[in-house]
C-alpha positions in Angstrom: -123.8 1.9 -52.9 -120.3 1.4 -52.0 -118.7 3.0 -49.6 -115.2 3.4 -47.8 -114.9 5.2 -44.4 -112.0 6.0 -42.7 -111.1 6.9 -39.3 -108.5 6.2 -36.6 -110.8 6.0 -33.3 -112.2 2.7 -34.6 -113.0 -0.8 -32.5 -109.6 -1.3 -31.6 -109.8 1.9 -29.5 -111.8 2.3 -25.8 -112.9 5.9 -26.8 -116.0 7.6 -27.6 -114.0 9.1 -30.6 -114.7 5.7 -32.0 -118.3 5.6 -31.3 -119.3 7.8 -34.7 -117.9 5.4 -37.4 -118.6 2.2 -35.3 -122.4 3.1 -35.5 -123.0 4.3 -38.9 -120.8 1.4 -40.3 -123.4 -0.5 -38.6 -126.4 1.2 -40.1 -125.1 1.5 -43.4 -124.2 -2.0 -43.7 -127.6 -3.2 -42.5 -129.3 -0.5 -45.4 -127.7 -2.4 -48.2 -124.8 0.1 -48.2 -121.4 -2.1 -49.6 -119.2 -0.9 -46.6 -115.5 -0.6 -46.0 -113.7 0.7 -42.8 -109.8 1.4 -43.1 -108.2 2.3 -39.8 -104.8 2.5 -38.6 -103.2 0.5 -35.4 -101.1 3.4 -34.6 -101.2 4.2 -31.2 -101.7 8.2 -30.1 -101.9 9.8 -26.7 -105.6 10.6 -26.3 -106.3 6.9 -26.5 -104.7 5.2 -23.3 -106.5 1.8 -23.5 -106.6 -0.4 -27.0 -108.8 -3.6 -27.3 -108.8 -6.6 -29.5 -111.8 -6.1 -32.0 -114.6 -8.0 -32.7 -114.9 -8.0 -36.7 -118.4 -7.3 -38.2 -119.8 -10.6 -40.9 -121.0 -7.6 -43.1 -118.8 -4.7 -43.3 -115.1 -5.6 -44.8 -112.5 -3.9 -41.8 -109.5 -3.2 -42.7 -106.6 -2.3 -39.9 -103.9 -0.7 -41.1 -100.1 -1.5 -39.4 -98.7 1.2 -37.7 -95.7 3.2 -40.1 -92.5 2.2 -39.2 -91.7 5.7 -38.7 -94.3 6.0 -36.0 -92.0 3.6 -34.2 -88.9 5.6 -34.9 -90.9 8.4 -33.3 -92.3 6.5 -30.2 -88.4 5.5 -29.3 -88.0 9.5 -29.5 -90.6 10.0 -26.9 -89.6 7.5 -24.6 -85.9 9.3 -24.4 -87.8 12.7 -23.6 -89.8 11.5 -21.1 -86.2 10.1 -19.4 -84.9 13.4 -19.9 -87.8 15.3 -18.3 -87.3 13.0 -14.9 -84.0 13.5 -14.9 -84.5 17.8 -15.0 -87.2 17.7 -12.7 -85.2 18.0 -9.6 -83.2 20.1 -10.9 -86.1 22.6 -12.3 -87.4 22.2 -8.7 -83.7 23.6 -7.3 -83.5 26.3 -9.7 -87.6 27.3 -8.2 -85.9 27.7 -4.9 -83.1 30.0 -5.9 -85.4 32.3 -7.8 -87.7 32.5 -4.5 -84.4 33.7 -3.0 -84.6 37.9 -2.9 -80.8 38.1 -3.6 -80.8 35.9 -6.7 -82.1 38.8 -8.9 -79.4 38.7 -11.9 -79.6 34.7 -11.9 -83.1 35.1 -11.7 -83.1 37.2 -15.4 -80.7 34.4 -16.9 -83.2 31.9 -15.3 -85.9 33.6 -16.7 -84.1 34.0 -20.3 -83.3 30.4 -19.9 -86.6 29.0 -19.2 -88.4 30.8 -22.3 -85.5 29.5 -24.4 -86.3 25.7 -23.2 -90.4 26.4 -23.5 -89.9 27.3 -27.2 -87.8 24.5 -27.7 -90.2 22.1 -25.9 -93.3 23.5 -28.1 -90.8 22.9 -31.4 -90.4 19.3 -30.6 -94.3 18.8 -29.3 -95.1 20.4 -32.6 -93.2 18.8 -35.1 -93.6 15.6 -33.2 -97.5 16.4 -33.8 -96.9 17.2 -37.4 -94.9 13.7 -37.9 -97.7 11.7 -36.2 -100.4 13.0 -38.6 -97.6 12.1 -41.9 -97.0 8.5 -40.4 -100.5 8.1 -39.9 -101.6 9.3 -43.6 -98.8 7.3 -44.8 -100.1 4.4 -42.9 -103.3 4.2 -44.2 -102.5 5.1 -48.0 -100.1 2.3 -48.1 -102.3 -0.4 -46.8 -104.9 1.0 -49.2 -102.4 0.2 -52.0 -101.6 -2.9 -50.6 -105.5 -4.3 -50.3 -106.1 -2.2 -53.3 -109.0 0.0 -52.7 -111.2 1.6 -55.3 -114.2 1.7 -57.2 -115.8 3.3 -54.2 -119.3 5.4 -54.6 -117.7 7.5 -51.6 -115.1 8.1 -49.3 -115.6 9.5 -45.7 -112.9 10.5 -43.6 -113.3 12.2 -40.2 -111.4 14.5 -38.8 -109.4 14.2 -36.0 -106.8 13.8 -37.0 -105.1 15.4 -40.2 -103.8 12.3 -41.6 -107.3 10.6 -41.9 -108.4 13.7 -44.1 -105.4 13.3 -46.1 -105.8 10.1 -46.9 -109.3 11.0 -47.6 -108.1 13.4 -50.3 -105.6 11.1 -51.7 -108.3 8.0 -52.3 -110.5 10.8 -54.3 -107.6 12.5 -56.2 -106.3 9.0 -57.1 -109.5 8.0 -58.3 -110.2 5.2 -56.1 -113.7 7.1 -54.9 -115.7 9.0 -57.0 -116.5 12.0 -53.9 -114.9 12.5 -51.0 -116.8 13.4 -48.0 -115.2 15.7 -45.3 -116.8 14.6 -42.0 -115.9 16.9 -38.8 -116.6 15.1 -35.5 -114.1 18.4 -33.9 -113.5 21.3 -35.7 -109.2 21.1 -37.5 -109.2 24.8 -37.3 -109.4 26.0 -34.0 -107.5 29.4 -33.4 -108.7 29.9 -29.9 -107.1 26.7 -29.0 -103.7 27.5 -29.8 -100.9 28.8 -28.0 -98.9 30.0 -30.9 -100.0 31.3 -34.6 -97.7 28.8 -36.6 -100.3 26.5 -35.2 -103.4 27.9 -36.2 -101.8 28.7 -40.1 -101.0 25.1 -39.7 -104.5 23.8 -38.9 -106.1 26.2 -41.3 -104.2 24.9 -44.5 -105.1 20.9 -43.4 -108.8 22.6 -43.1 -108.3 24.1 -46.5 -106.9 21.0 -48.2 -109.9 19.1 -47.1 -112.8 21.3 -47.8 -111.5 22.8 -51.2 -111.4 19.0 -52.3 -114.5 17.4 -50.6 -117.7 16.9 -52.9 -119.9 17.1 -49.4 -119.0 18.3 -45.8 -120.5 17.3 -42.8 -120.4 18.6 -39.3 -121.8 17.2 -36.1 -123.6 20.4 -34.9 -124.9 23.5 -36.2 -122.7 25.7 -34.0 -119.6 24.1 -35.9 -121.1 24.3 -39.5 -121.8 27.6 -39.1 -118.4 28.4 -38.1 -116.7 26.7 -40.9 -119.1 28.1 -43.4 -118.1 31.7 -42.4 -114.5 30.8 -43.3 -115.2 30.4 -46.8 -116.3 32.3 -49.7 -119.8 30.2 -50.2 -119.2 29.5 -54.4 -115.8 27.9 -53.3 -116.6 25.1 -51.0 -119.2 21.7 -51.4 -122.3 21.9 -49.4 -122.6 22.2 -45.9 -124.7 19.6 -43.3 -125.2 18.7 -40.2 -125.6 15.2 -39.0 -125.3 14.6 -35.0 -123.7 12.1 -33.2 -125.8 10.1 -31.4 -127.0 6.9 -29.6 -127.6 3.4 -30.1 -130.2 1.9 -27.8 -128.7 -1.8 -28.5 -125.5 -0.8 -26.4 -127.8 0.0 -23.5 -128.8 -3.7 -23.1 -126.7 -5.0 -20.6 -126.5 -7.0 -17.9 -123.8 -5.4 -15.9 -125.4 -3.7 -12.3 -124.6 -2.9 -8.8 -122.2 -0.3 -9.1 -122.9 1.5 -6.4 -124.7 1.7 -3.2 -127.9 2.7 -3.9 -128.8 4.3 -0.5 -126.4 7.3 -1.7 -127.1 10.1 -4.7 -124.7 9.0 -7.3 -123.4 11.2 -9.9 -121.5 9.8 -12.3 -118.7 10.9 -14.5 -116.8 9.1 -17.4 -113.5 10.4 -19.4 -111.1 12.7 -19.5 -110.7 16.4 -17.8 -108.2 17.9 -19.8 -105.9 19.2 -17.2 -108.7 20.9 -15.9 -110.1 22.1 -18.8 -113.5 20.0 -17.8 -114.2 21.0 -14.7 -116.4 20.3 -11.5 -115.6 23.1 -9.5 -119.4 24.9 -10.7 -120.7 21.4 -9.2 -118.5 21.6 -6.5 -119.6 25.4 -5.1 -123.3 24.5 -5.3 -123.2 21.3 -3.1 -121.2 23.1 -0.7 -123.5 25.7 0.0 -126.4 23.0 -0.2 -124.4 20.8 2.5 -123.9 24.0 4.6 -127.9 24.7 5.0 -128.4 21.0 5.8 -130.3 19.7 3.0 -128.7 16.5 2.7 -125.0 15.1 4.6 -121.9 14.4 2.5 -122.3 10.6 3.6 -124.9 10.8 1.1 -123.5 11.8 -1.9 -120.8 10.4 -4.1 -119.4 11.4 -7.1 -118.3 7.9 -8.9 -115.3 8.8 -12.0 -113.9 6.1 -14.1 -110.8 7.5 -16.1 -107.1 8.5 -15.6 -107.8 12.1 -14.4 -109.2 11.1 -10.9 -106.2 13.2 -9.2 -107.5 16.0 -11.5 -110.8 15.4 -10.4 -109.7 15.4 -6.2 -108.2 19.1 -7.0 -110.8 20.4 -8.2 -113.0 19.1 -5.1 -110.6 20.0 -2.4 -110.9 23.8 -2.2 -114.7 22.9 -1.6 -114.0 20.0 1.1 -115.6 17.3 -1.1 -113.0 15.2 -2.2 -114.0 12.8 0.2 -117.1 12.3 -1.6 -115.1 11.3 -4.9 -114.6 7.0 -6.2 -112.2 6.2 -8.3 -113.3 3.5 -10.5 -110.0 3.6 -13.1 -110.3 2.7 -16.7 -113.4 0.9 -17.5 -114.8 -1.1 -20.6 -117.5 1.1 -22.7 -120.1 -1.7 -21.9 -119.5 -0.9 -17.9 -119.4 3.1 -18.5 -123.2 2.3 -19.8 -124.0 0.4 -17.0 -122.5 3.1 -14.8 -124.7 5.5 -16.4 -127.5 3.8 -16.3 -127.1 3.0 -12.1 -126.8 7.2 -11.8 -129.1 9.7 -10.1 -127.0 12.2 -12.2 -124.6 11.8 -14.8 -122.3 14.7 -15.3 -121.6 16.4 -18.7 -118.4 18.8 -18.9 -117.9 20.7 -21.7 -116.6 24.6 -22.8 -117.9 27.1 -24.9 -116.0 30.0 -25.7 -115.0 32.7 -28.9 -113.3 30.4 -31.9 -114.5 26.9 -29.7 -118.2 27.4 -30.1 -120.6 24.3 -31.5 -118.9 21.5 -29.9 -121.7 18.8 -28.2 -119.5 16.0 -26.8 -120.3 12.7 -27.7 -121.8 11.7 -24.0 -124.9 13.8 -24.3 -126.4 11.1 -26.7 -125.4 8.2 -24.6 -126.9 9.8 -21.7 -130.1 10.2 -23.7 -130.4 6.3 -24.0 -129.6 6.1 -20.3 -132.7 8.0 -19.6 -130.6 9.3 -16.3 -130.7 13.2 -15.4 -128.2 15.2 -17.3 -126.3 18.0 -15.6 -124.1 20.1 -18.0 -121.0 21.8 -16.8 -119.8 24.5 -19.5 -116.9 26.5 -19.2 -115.9 29.2 -21.3 -117.0 33.3 -21.6 -119.7 32.5 -24.2 -123.3 31.4 -23.2 -126.4 30.3 -25.3 -124.1 26.8 -26.1 -125.3 24.3 -28.6 -125.4 21.5 -26.1 -127.3 24.0 -22.5 -129.8 24.5 -25.6 -130.3 20.6 -26.0 -130.7 19.9 -22.9 -133.2 22.5 -21.9 -135.5 22.3 -25.2 -135.5 18.5 -24.9 -136.3 18.9 -20.8 -133.1 16.5 -19.9 -131.4 18.2 -17.0 -129.9 21.6 -15.8 -127.2 23.3 -17.8 -124.8 25.6 -16.0 -122.8 27.7 -18.5 -119.8 29.8 -16.8 -120.7 32.6 -18.5 -124.2 32.8 -17.2 -123.9 34.1 -13.6 -127.5 33.1 -13.3 -127.5 29.5 -14.0 -125.6 28.5 -11.0 -128.8 29.6 -9.0 -130.8 27.7 -11.2 -128.7 24.5 -10.7 -128.8 24.9 -6.6 -132.7 25.0 -7.0 -132.7 22.2 -9.6 -130.4 19.7 -7.3 -132.3 20.9 -4.0 -135.5 19.8 -5.5 -133.8 16.3 -6.8 -132.1 15.5 -3.2 -135.6 16.3 -1.5 -137.1 13.9 -3.9 -134.1 11.4 -3.2 -134.8 11.5 0.4 -138.6 10.4 -0.1 -137.5 7.2 -1.8 -138.1 8.5 -5.5 -135.2 7.9 -7.7 -136.0 10.4 -11.2 -135.3 9.2 -14.5 -136.3 11.7 -17.6 -138.6 11.2 -19.9 -138.4 13.0 -23.6 -140.4 12.8 -26.5 -137.2 14.7 -28.6 -134.6 12.0 -28.3 -135.5 9.7 -30.7 -133.9 11.8 -33.9 -130.3 10.7 -32.3 -130.7 7.3 -32.6 -127.8 5.9 -35.2 -130.5 4.3 -37.3 -132.0 7.3 -38.1 -129.0 9.2 -38.5 -127.2 6.8 -41.0 -130.8 7.3 -42.8 -130.0 11.0 -42.8 -126.8 10.6 -43.8 -127.1 8.6 -46.5 -130.1 10.7 -47.7 -127.4 13.5 -47.8 -125.1 11.7 -49.9 -128.0 11.5 -53.0 -127.2 15.5 -52.8 -124.9 16.2 -55.7 -122.4 19.3 -55.5 
C-alpha cells in the first residue's frame, strides 16, 4: 500500500498538533506501508517554535518551501504591528476623553469610529487568514508537481488548515492518488467559535469541498464525527469513522528529570491558554477554599507552566491570591514537556465544551495517560457530559470539573483534599488503568489501516 500524508504540522513544529501525523507515519511504515509525508515550511501564528527535523530512514519526508506570496504577506503583518504600536497611546488618550461626562458628543463620534475601525481590523485579519491558507495550498501543490508525487493508493490530509485539505482534494482530482481521506484533528465548521457570519459560511464551504470529494472521512472523536454527520445527507458523503489521537510509549523513555522540588505538591500545565478561553479559575477557587481551611499551605503547592501565556495564567490566579504559587518554565521541548508530566503530582487538562463545539479531546489527554499521572480536567463551556470528562471518569484517570455542572467543583474539592492528605503522608500517586492501551499509536495505526480497506 502506498500512502501520501499531507499536514502543515510535522516534525519541524514544536506543537501538539504535530504529533498525530508523526506517529501515524511512523507506525504505518512499521506495518510495511510505503509512506510519503508532504508538509510545509510556512510559518503560522499558532506554533511559536520551529525546529530542525530529524528525518526518518523508512519514510519519504518532503518539506515544501514557503510560497513567495507568504513572504510578502509577512511584511504586511510587520507593517500592521508597527502601526498598531504607534496607535496604542492614542487609543488610551481617547479612552480618557470618553470617561469625561462632558464629552458626550465626542463619545458618540468616537464610538462610531471605533466600530468602523473594528470592522476594518476584522476584515484585514480575515483576508490575511484566507491568503495564508491559499499560499499554504499553493506551496504544497507546487512542491507535489516539482517532485512528481503520484501513483498513491491514498492521500490523507489532516485539518487544520484549509490549505492542507485543498491540497488533498487537488491530489485526488488530478489522479495522483486513487482515494482521498479527509482527516479532522479539529472541526472545520464551528459557527459557535466565529464572531461573524461570513466566517462561518466560509468554513462550511471549506468543509464541503473536502467532505464531498473524500472517499473516507476520519475524525478524532465520536462527538466530532456525530456533529459532522448531522450536517449532511447520509447518501451524499463518504463513510465517517473515528480514530482517536493517542500516545507513544517510546516518547516517555527519557533521562531528563529533576525539574521540581519533590517536597512540593506539583501541578503541571504545558501549552496555550487561548486568551483565557482555557482557564485554571475553577481549580483556583477550590484551592483557595482548601488553603483557608488549613488542609495544606501555599508553600507546599506549585503550579508549573510551560508556554507563552504565563502572564495570562497569573491574571487567572491573582483574584484568588495564588499568583505566588505559579512557576514559569517558558518554552520547552516536547521531550522536556513529557519529562515534566512524569514528575508531576497532578497534570492539568484545560478544555471547553459548548454549543456548536463539542467532541474536542485535547491531545494532551493521551500523553497524560502514558505518563501515568493523575489528571485534573477543567472544562469550560455551557454543555456538560463532554467526551473528555467521560473518558477520564470511565478509565479512572483522575477528576473532571465541568463549568456547566455546579456539583463538579465540590467533587473536585473532595478529590483534591484526599490527594493532599496522601501527599502529606508521603504518598505520591500515579494512575493504574487497564483501559488506556487502546490509545497507543501502534494500535491506532492498525485501526486506521483497517478502515482504509473499506470501500465507499
